[in-house]
N, C-alpha and C positions, 0 to 999 in steps of 0.2 A: 327541521331540516337536519338530516344526519350526515356526519362526517365520512362514513363510509357506506357504501351500498354494494349489493351483490351485483354481479356482471358476469356475462359469460365470455366477454372479451378479456384477452391477456393483456394485463397492465404493461405499458411501454414507456420508456423514457427515451425520447429521440429515436434513433435507428434501432431496427430489432437487435437484441443481444446475440451475441455468439454461442451462448450456452443457456440453459435454463437458470444457471447460478448468476450469470451477468456480472461476475466479479470485477472485470475491468471497468465495466460503465459505472457501477456502484463506486469504486475506487475514486473514479475521476469526479463524480458528482459531489463526494465527500471533500475532495481536495478543493474543487472549485468554490464550494460554500465556504471552506475555511479561508482561502485567500481572499475572497470577497470581503469577509468580515475583517481581516487584517487591513486590506486596503481602505475600508471604510474609515477606520480611526487615524489614517494618514500618519503625521509625525508624533502623534500622542501615544504611541505604543507603550512607553515607559509609564505613563499615567494610568494605564488600565488596572482596574481593580483585578483580585482574583475572581470575581464573580463575572466579570466581563470577559476575562481570558480564559476562563475554563471552557466554555462552549468551543472556542477556536481549537484549543488543545484536544478536546474529545473528538472533534471532526478531523483533525489530522490524524490522530491515533488510528482511527478506523479506515482512513484513506491509505495509510501505511499498511495496515494489516491485509486489507483486500487486494492491494498491490502486489504483495508478497504472494498471496493465495492465488491470484490470477497468473502470475508467471508460473508458478509451481503446477497448478492444473492444466495449463496448456502444454508445458514442456517436460515436466518431471513424469507426467501421467504416461507418456510414450513409452517409459521403461518398465511399466507394469504397477505403478502406484496408482490407485483409484482417487478420483477426486474426492470421494467420500472420507478417505484417510486423511486428507489435507485438512477438510472441514471439522474432522473429528478432534482435531487440535485444539478447537475452539478458539479462545483469544489468546492463547499462550504463544507468543511471538518466538521465543526461544526453541520451541519444539520443531520450527521450519528451518533452523540453521543447518542442520546435516543435509536436509535435501538441497538447501540452496549451495552447499559446499560440493555436494555431488554434482549439481547441473553445472557448476563453474567448471568442474574438471572435464564435463563432456563438451563445453563451449567456452574454452578459456578466453578467446578474443572477445566475446560478447560483455565478459564480467571486468574488462579493463576499464580504468587503471586499477591496480591492487589497492591503492590507498582509499579509493571509493567503495570497495567491496569491504575492506577492513572497517571502515566508518559505519557502513550499513549494519555489519554484524555486532559492532560495538553498540549500535543504537538499538537493535533489537534486544540485546541482553539488558540494555538498561531500562526498556520498558518492561521486560519481563520481570525484572528485580521489583520494579516500583508499581507496575500495573497489570499482573499476569491475568485478570479477569476482564481487562479492557473497560472498567467502569470508573475508573479514578476520578475523572472530571465530569462526571454527570452532575455532581452536586458540590457545594462549597464545603459540606461537613459529611462525615461518615454516617452510617445508619442510626447511630446513637443521637445524632442531631446536635452533638457538641464538639467532638473531635474534628479539628480541621484536616482537610485532605492532605495539604502539604505540612509537614511538621514545622513547629515553630523554628524560625531562623531560616526557612527556605522560601525562596519565591519563583514566580515563572516570569522570566524575562520572554515576553512573547515575540519581540524582534528576533532576538537569536534563536529562539524555539522554532519560529516560522522559517527562518532561513536553514536551519539545520534539517527540518522536515522536508522542506522543498527540495533541498539537494538530494535527499534520499530517494523520494518519490521520483524526481526525474531521472536519477540513475536507474530505478528500476524499469521506468518506461523505456529507457534507451537500451537496457539489456534485453527486453523483450523485442523490441524493434530488431536489433542485431540478431538476434536468433531466428527471427521470422524471416529476415531477409537472407540469411543463409541457407535456410530451408527452400526458399524459393530458387535461389541459384542453384542448388543442388538437383532440385525438380527440372529446372530448364536444361541443365547440363545433360541430365539423363535422356531428356526428350530429344534435344538436338545434336547430341554428340560432342566429343570434346574438340574436334576440328573446327566446327562452326561456332561453338560456344566460345572458343578463345580467338575466333576471328582468324585462323590461319587458311 
């Protein structure tokens, strides 16, 4: 029996994706998987060994990355930036900060409150410093088989980590939804006219 087989059918997860990249769908699947693992340990989060916690961190890391890329691919692209340019940044989250700030200037209401945006940017910078390639938590040690992923004296508090990542990912989803709602309202207003739209 083989794990993978050739098929002429396009692989799908749930509903058909909005684009060939399916960034939002993959982000949500990574996120749901991470939350499921966290929920499975209940109140024992503080007792998790690094080897139990690292897969959770890895899933959260990629949920965040794909959430950022999904937002930019949908709404930054309309100003001329190709999806390929976004993907070419690879796993380096810091390279998306300028685009997020530009998008915020275009849709300031969607990125409120300011503290949430600032927290997101700080989080992206922290990931960029510590895990620029997006592979930090794949294993417990680095390629030499000896060096620990986290330096001596550092630990991964999975409870705090999960809460911080959940807040950031939820914020990204809310931003994306607000921009979408605004665009639908603009289309509706243009279709029906101001008088009917405002109910006058």
